[in-house]
C-alpha positions in Angstrom: 0.0 0.0 0.0 1.2 3.5 -0.8 0.4 6.6 1.1 0.5 10.2 0.1 1.5 12.5 2.9 1.5 16.3 3.4 5.0 17.8 3.9 6.2 21.4 4.1 8.6 22.7 1.4 11.8 23.9 3.0 14.1 24.1 -0.1 13.5 24.5 -3.8 16.1 24.2 -6.6 14.3 24.1 -9.9 12.2 20.9 -10.0 14.1 19.5 -7.0 13.1 20.2 -3.5 13.2 19.2 0.2 10.1 18.8 2.2 9.7 18.0 5.9 7.4 16.9 8.7 8.4 16.6 12.4 12.1 17.2 11.6 12.3 14.4 9.0 13.3 15.7 5.5 12.8 14.1 2.2 14.1 15.0 -1.3 11.1 15.5 -3.6 10.4 16.3 -7.2 8.3 19.4 -8.0 7.5 18.7 -11.6 3.7 18.6 -11.1 3.4 21.8 -8.9 3.2 25.1 -10.8 5.4 27.7 -9.2 6.1 26.0 -5.8 6.8 28.3 -2.9 8.9 27.8 0.2 6.8 27.1 3.3 3.7 25.8 1.5 2.4 22.3 2.1 2.2 19.7 -0.7 1.1 16.1 -0.9 4.0 13.8 -1.6 3.5 10.4 -3.3 6.3 8.2 -4.5 8.8 11.1 -4.2 6.7 13.6 -6.2 4.7 16.6 -5.0 1.4 16.0 -6.6 -0.9 18.5 -5.0 -0.8 21.8 -3.1 -2.6 22.0 0.3 -3.7 25.0 2.3 -2.1 25.1 5.7 -5.3 24.3 7.7 -6.0 21.2 5.6 -2.4 20.1 5.8 -2.2 20.5 9.6 -5.5 18.6 10.0 -4.2 15.8 7.9 -0.9 15.7 9.9 -2.8 15.6 13.2 -5.0 12.7 11.9 -1.9 10.8 10.8 -0.3 11.4 14.2 -3.4 10.0 16.0 -3.2 6.9 13.9 0.5 6.5 14.5 -0.1 6.8 18.3 -2.7 4.1 18.2 -0.4 1.8 16.2 2.3 2.4 18.8 -0.1 1.4 21.6 -0.8 -1.9 19.8 2.9 -2.8 19.7 3.3 -2.5 23.5 
């Protein structure tokens, strides 16, 4: 199963970029995002930014993912 996750763009160099969540950075491709901007949130799938997200939506999605991650951690104990 593949997941698409929201990350915040922290570096842009042409169609290459770096995006991060919770201090974890990933190299990403920006080919599908017209005029990407530092600090904006994008959905990343298979290493490509595929969609822009407004900050409120991105933060809500991140919060939901963190809640799921917390529940998974509880099951492992």
